[in-house]
LOLOKE-200882 format. One record per residue: residue in one letter; x, y, z of N, C-alpha, C, O in turn. Coordinates in steps of 0.001 Angstrom, whole numbers, plus 500000, padded with zeros to 6 digits. Layout:
BEGIN
AXYZXYZXYZXYZ/...
END
This chain:
BEGIN
X339546965304259902339774964367261009339783965144262320340507966131262450/X338992964710263286338913965405264558340103965086265442340851964143265187/X340266965882266478341335965664267440340918964561268402339833964617268981/X341765963569268574341444962448269454341472962890270908342410963557271344/X340443962518271654340372962881273069341405962088273854341695960944273504/X341969962674274915342936961945275730342274960762276423341100960828276789/X343034959674276603342486958484277242342407958638278753341732957858279425/X343080959621279277342986959946280694343468961378280850344341961828280108/X342904962090281808343351963463281991343250963875283451342478963321284233/X344060964872283784344202965369285145343507966717285241343676967566284366/X342733966919286290342105968228286450341865968542287918341747967647288754/X341797969828288207341519970303289560340019970474289721339335970900288790/X339508970143290895338094970344291176337875971810291533338516972331292446/X336980972468290822336710973882291043336171974110292455335332973353292944/X336663975156293094336220975539294442336454974445295482335711974336296457/X337482973645295269337815972589296232339328972560296397340016971787295731/X339835973389297273341270973515297472341891972178297851341438971505298778/X342935971807297117343669970592297423343085969320296845343639968242297062/X341971969409296109341329968216295556341534968184294044341159969123293341/X342131967104293548342379966919292124341837965564291687341627964675292513/X341614965413290400341110964148289867341895963739288634342416964582287904/X341972962444288415342435961897287145341328960988286642340909960064287339/X340857961250285433339689960544284904340064959618283756340858959980282887/X339488958422283759339604957505282627338658957957281527337554958424281805/X339087957820280276338270958300279170338405957367277970338829957785276893/X338038956084278168338045955117277072336678954443277007336583953236277229/X335621955193276709334268954643276783334017953453275870333251952560276233/X334644953414274688334376952316273760334844950979274306334263949940273993/X335897951000275124336404949752275698336106949664277184336724948883277907/X335141950484277640334745950517279051335943950718279968336017950139281052/X336888951556279514338084951897280274338947950688280594339600950644281636/X338951949701279695339870948582279870341290949124279906341606950110279239/X342143948474280689343491948982280895344351948664279681344550947495279352/X344853949673279026345737949515277879347121950015278251347271950806279182/X348132949555277525349488950014277794349618951518277596350557952124278111/X348698952130276863348774953561276593348465954408277825348816955587277860/X347814953829278835347452954622280008348019954033281290347445954206282365/X349124953349281181349698952666282334350168953604283429350177953213284596/X350558954822283100351126955719284097350093956632284737350459957658285312/X348820956290284652347750957178285086347128956713286400346825955533286574/X346949957636287298346189957387288522344742957756288253344464958886287851/X343816956834288464342422957054288108341557957186289348341588956337290239/X340800958240289390339835958403290472338415958070290014337633957521290790/X338075958389288777336722958124288304336720957999286789337721958279286130/X335597957579286249335473957386284811334543958422284202333542958806284806/X334885958872282991334002959783282266332981959025281427332043959627280905/X333151957712281290332236956906280481331007956551281309331146955896282342/X329812956957280895328600956667281669328435955171281921328556954360281003/X328158954817283168327907953425283504329125952539283508328993951315283530/X330315953125283486331535952323283467332512952814284518332476953975284927/X333386951915284950334557952317285725335781951770285021336453952496284288/X336081950489285236337218949874284554336980948375284480336907947697285505/X336860947863283263336519946458283052337725945537283078337622944370282701/X338877946052283521340063945209283606340872945246282326340852946236281595/X341584944161282059342438944102280876341603944212279605340493943686279530/X342144944894278624341503945003277319341707943669276600342769943431276025/X340687942794276629340844941435276110341044941405274600341680940491274075/X340507942396273902340735942463272454342210942738272179342823942102271322/X342769943694272917344194943984272782345026942800273256346019942441272623/X344622942194274373345386941092274961345484939904274005346506939218273974/X344426939656273222344414938507272306345508938617271252345996937603270754/X345895939839270912346906940038269875348314940172270441349272940330269683/X348452940111271770349758940285272399350488938956272537349864937916272745/X351812938996272422352621937806272662352738937576274167352426938462274962/X353187936387274551353373936098275974354349937083276604354150937524277736/X355391937424275878356379938363276408355765939749276597356065940435277574/X354916940156275672354240941445275814353312941448277026353211942450277733/X352642940334277261351769940229278435352598940343279712352212941043280648/X353742939651279747354606939725280931355072941160281175355046941642282307/X355493941829280120355954943211280261354820944131280701355012945030281519/X353643943890280147352466944680280512352179944554282005351961945556282687/X352180943323282510351889943103283928352974943697284820352682944226285892/X354218943610284378355308944204285155355111945710285286355273946274286368/X354763946351284182354520947795284210353284948132285041353278949102285800/X352240947322284888351001947583285618351216947459287121350732948288287891/X351947946420287540352248946263288967353024947461289493352776947936290601/X353967947947288689354773949093289113353907950336289285354067951081290253/X352990950560288346352093951714288442351202951593289674351039952557290422/X350629950414289884349751950216291033350508950394292348349966950935293312/X351748949943292385352554950124293598352824951600293852352829952046294999/X353048952360292780353262953805292943352002954485293457352068955370294311/X350852954067292932349594954640293413349428954353294901349089955241295684/X349672953107295278349495952697296668350428953446297609350069953716298755/X351622953784297133352616954423297993352564955945297950353356956602298626/X351657956515297177351554957973297140351211958511298521350450957897299270/X351781959661298845351676960158300218350450961018300472350249961484301593/X349618961239299443348362961946299669347217960947299589347398959831299102/X346061961336300055344916960430300072344438960139298653344442961018297792/X344032958908298426343491958524297125342115957906297320341904957086298214/X341189958314296471339809957831296547339404957310295181339597957986294170/X338851956125295149338411955530293890336886955581293822336207954994294665/X336349956276292829334901956382292641334465955385291574334823955525290404/X333698954386291976333313953286291089331860953475290662330938953148291410/X331664954001289465330315954247288958329894953219287915328911953423287203/X330625952131287823330302951071286879331101949836287220331741949795288271/X331085948819286363331791947575286650333260947788287003333963948558286347/X333711947099288042335125947089288436335550945632288460335360944933289455/X336121945186287364336448943775287197337941943589286964338587944419286326/X338482942496287485339877942167287233340811943299287595340863943738288745/X341554943771286597342495944857286822341833946125287313342468946927287999/X340560946324286973339841947489287474339677947439288980339835948451289663/X339357946251289502339249946094290947340627946149291591340778946693292685/X341631945591290925342996945677291451343424947131291575344073947511292550/X343065947940290597343346949369290669342660949988291880343278950744292629/X341386949669292071340638950230293197341277949860294531341272950660295467/X341828948650294620342423948189295874343694948946296237344125948908297389/X344299949631295275345502950406295593345161951735296256346039952387296821/X343902952141296192343496953436296746343170953320298232342912952231298746/X343187954453298898342881954468300328341406954196300593341051953549301578/X340552954696299707339105954535299881338473954129298561338899954560297490/X337442953285298659336676952864297493335208953197297734334615952768298724/X334635953963296820333237954375296929332512953908295680332985954117294563/X331371953280295869330676952631294760329271953199294581328597953523295559/X328836953318293332327455953700293047326534952553293448326911951385293355/X325339952886293891324424951872294416323981950873293355323683949724293683/X323930951288292081323408950400291042324479949536290370324178948825289411/X325708949585290851326766948757290267326526947289290634326262946971291794/X326618946408289650326334944987289885327496944070289514327390942851289657/X328595944637289044329716943797288610331017944274289247331689945169288733/X331355943660290370332613943924291061333233942573291376332617941756292060/X334432942328290892335022941031291187336245940712290363336759941540289610/X336699939470290533337874938963289829337446937769288965337366936653289479/X337171937965287680336734936860286816337882936053286216337643935157285407/X339126936355286598340287935786285909340299934264285866340653933687284838/X339918933592286967339979932127286989339096931519285905339384930430285408/X338032932211285539337157931737284469337752932000283091337231931530282079/X338855932758283060339552933041281808340873932283281730341682932513280831/X341082931372282687342275930543282664343506931170283274344612930663283084/X343342932276284012344480932950284642344102933311286081343072932864286584/X344925934107286731344611934631288060344839936141288034345490936641287117/X344322936875289012344651938302289084346170938464289118346840937859289955/X346709939271288219348159939339288083348773940683288398349965940889288170/X347969941611288924348493942943289236348239943299290701347983944454291043/X348317942282291551348213942527292989346934942057293646346816942126294869/X345972941581292872344687941191293447344777940070294458344079940094295471/X345641939069294197345759937946295129346468938344296416346429937600297396/X347112939499296429347840939953297611347102941054298367347073941046299598/X346510941995297646345832943113298320344451942722298829344034943194299887/X343736941874298105342397941480298556342431940768299911341639941118300785/X343320939774300127343365939133301447343717940103302571343224939961303689/X344561941079302281344925942059303305343745942947303677343689943492304779/X342810943086302755341659943957302994340475943202303587339852943683304534/X340156942033303048338934941336303464339197939995304137338254939321304553/X340459939595304251340777938324304889341012937219303866340524937281302737/X341764936213304280342186935138303385341009934348302816340935934136301605/X340094933913303674339011933043303225338078933751302250337713933187301219/X337691934978302569336789935722301691337453936026300351336806935986299305/X338749936329300394339465936607299150339548935353298282339385935424297064/X339802934212298908339853932960298152338515932680297474338475932314296299/X337431932850298208336112932585297626335842933518296450335335933088295414/X336177934782296613335938935764295558336726935417294299336199935499293189/X337988935029294474338854934741293327338590933351292752338573933184291533/X338383932352293614338136930986293131336856930901292303336819930217291280/X335805931596292747334509931500292069334389932445290884333585932205289984/X335178933520290869335029934525289823333707935255289914333242935840288936/X333101935222291091331767935784291296331761937305291161332697937981291590/X330694937835290559330502939281290486329615939728291638328568939133291893/X330036940771292326329297941289293469328539942553293097328942943296292202/X327436942784293796326767944074293697327475945051294628328329944659295423/X327117946312294522327720947326295385327491947002296858328412947102297668/X326267946616297205325953946328298604326653945057299081327063944974300239/X326793944064298195327552942858298545329005943223298848329590942745299820/X329574944078297998330970944492298176331143945278299468332172945169300135/X330137946065299818330182946816301071330153945865302263330925946027303208/X329266944874302220329177943893303302330480943114303455330879942763304566/X331133942852302338332375942082302352333563942914302822334594942371303218/X333409944241302776334511945123303140335390945493301964336464946069302138/X334932945162300766335714945444299570335618946916299177336561947474298615/X334482947545299472334327948989299290333957949599300635333462948911301528/X334203950890300766334008951567302047332663952275302161332096952374303250/X332157952765301036330880953467301025330117953114299761330709952855298714/X328791953108299872327920953010298703327103954292298650326468954672299633/X327121954952297509326421956224297365324912956028297454324402954945297169/X324210957070297845322749957042297837322254956854296406322971957139295447/X321028956373296275320471956105294949320420957357294081320494957269292855/X320296958512294711320185959768293963321540960394293651321603961477293070/X322620959721294031323961960283293884324866959325293121324596958126293054/X325932959855292550326940959016291910328072958744292896328202959417293918/X328878957752292569330045957466293405330999958659293396331610958985294413/X331118959300292243332004960459292156331540961574293088332359962193293767/X330248961832293127329727962882294006329976962543295473330320963415296271/X329799961267295821330065960856297203331558960936297508331952961310298613/X332384960586296528333829960671296707334267962119296895335158962406297693/X333641963020296162333986964433296280333665964952297677334419965752298231/X332560964505298241332219964913299608333297964479300591333705965251301459/X333755963238300448334816962748301332336112963514301088336820963865302032/X336421963773299818337645964493299482337648965897300084338667966356300600/X336515966565300015336415967912300574336615967890302084337212968803302654/X336115966847302722336292966717304171337759966480304517338295967096305438/X338398965588303777339815965296304015340672966529303754341646966777304464/X340305967299302734341103968458302328341117969564303374341907970503303268/X340263969469304370340275970459305445341451970248306396341795971141307169/X342062969077306339343189968766307217344489969310306637344585969580305440/X345484969464307501346779969984307066347458968986306131347555967805306465/X347929969433304967348539968512303993349696967699304555349786966497304305/X350584968341305312351729967611305857351285966584306889351876965509306996/X350251966913307642349726965968308622349091964763307926349241963628308378/X348387965014306830347794963914306067348871962962305560348734961742305648/X349943963542305028351028962706304500351679961888305608351950960699305439/X351927962533306741352553961827307858351642960720308378352106959628308707/X350351961005308450349398960008308932349351958799308004349301957657308463/X349367959056306697349301957943305753350547957077305839350459955849305812/X351706957714305942352952956955306065352954956141307358353389954989307370/X352471956738308437352443956035309725351480954852309684351825953750310112/X350277955081309171349255954034309151349636952900308205349378951731308492/X350247953249307082350535952247306051351465951143306531351439950039305988/X352278951418307530353200950396308035352724949783309349353430948973309949/X351541950163309793351084949746311121350928948238311263351159947692312342/X350542947564310193350275946123310288351487945260309963351473944053310203/X352531945868309422353685945061309033354801945085310062355770944336309939/X354680945942311086355716946061312106355213945556313454354020945662313741/X356100945007314290355718944716315679355292946019316356355733947098315960/X354443945924317367353854947124317957354897948135318405354763949320318097/X355922947711319115356914948668319610357633949367318457357888950570318517/X357955948616317418358600949220316248357640950170315538358044951218315033/X356364949788315508355360950638314869355184951946315634354988953001315031/X355253951876316962355141953093317771356341954013317534356195955234317499/X357515953423317372358698954223317040358532954882315672358902956040315473/X357972954125314742357729954656313392356734955818313452356912956832312777/X355693955662314263354715956736314422355382958006314951355102959107314479/X356256957841315924356943959008316501357809959706315458357877960935315423/X358467958923314610359299959510313559358447960303312566358902961299312004/X357223959858312360356315960581311465355760961836312138355484962839311480/X355604961763313449354998962861314212355957964037314406355580965194314224/X357183963731314772358107964778315215358379965872314181358463967037314572/X358521965572312887358768966656311926357629967673311844357832968791311373/X356442967295312296355298968204312224355348969290313292354679970317313169/X356136969068314334356170970016315446356659971396315020356222972409315565/X357557971435314055358115972720313641357470973324312413358022974253311824/X356318972821312013355706973321310779354867974576311023354340974793312114/X354761975384309985353920976578310045352446976200310185351672976910310828/X352070975086309583350671974665309663350265974314311095349128974567311494/X351171973741311861350851973423313261350624974710314049349683974802314837/X351480975695313835351314976982314516350008977638314085349281978196314908/X349716977568312790348477978146312271347256977481312901346283978159313227/X347298976171313074346167975460313675345945975899315119344805976080315546/X347030976068315868346912976511317260346393977944317336345559978266318183/X346891978802316444346416980187316415344937980246316044344170981003316638/X344547979442315060343153979437314614342229978951315725341123979465315890/X342684977963316481341872977462317593341673978553318641340572978743319158/X342753979263318944342669980327319946341775981471319464341049982082320248/X341843981745318167341085982863317605339688982456317124338947983278316584/X339341981196317323338018980672316972337681980908315498336630981452315159/X338604980481314640338413980573313194338946979303312544339612978495313191/X338652979138311277339169977979310548340616978226310145340949979328309709/X341479977233310278342879977422309888343036977493308375342233976937307626/X344069978178307947344411978253306525345775977589306362346804978191306670/X345781976365305885347020975604305781347728975888304459347090976105303428/X349054975883304512349845976171303313350803975038302971351584975147302025/X350747973955303732351610972819303436353059973051303796353960972514303151/X353289973858304836354658974134305287354750973987306802355821974179307377/
END
């Protein structure tokens, strides 16, 4: 009997300081979300032509109503943790992103899609339910109330370019590239910034729309001020004066 491969795993990108990935690895079920991988942050899929097809309907059929409720409670908690993480998150969509798969993508800071992807959407209404892990709340915040209603009411599947036009994804990879490769390019660019500054920026931006402007400006200042005494800020100023690239240490 062979050793079973992990359903998700964490790894560092070689020669890319500060860039890490967590990969889905359930090719037989097209990375459908199972209770076994609820605590995993996913950036990309190892299954060719797949990303995440949402809930594992075969598993779901055998679950009791109480098990479904518990599953959704745990899934919402995981997605909320992903959304609140203080480092940048990028979702590379190289295959269908349906239902819970799209809900997962919406928790990330950036969504990048392969050009040949043709199935992005929320099919739940056609299955007698609604998106239950944040889709009805995060989609309107991203693309607006009317567009989100149409997407969810119709259960329509979008192509990568349709999703880009709608604002559901941020980038579509070139035909010769994968979403993961395009995501890595963005990650490498982001990783050039000071880690503490990235965290402060994300915390500041994340509350920008929920606070009145004056309160939001106060919040921004609270995020800014701790950076003044950091070693990375001094390093950036020294590097600018010395005409070299800064070497940040996250302090």
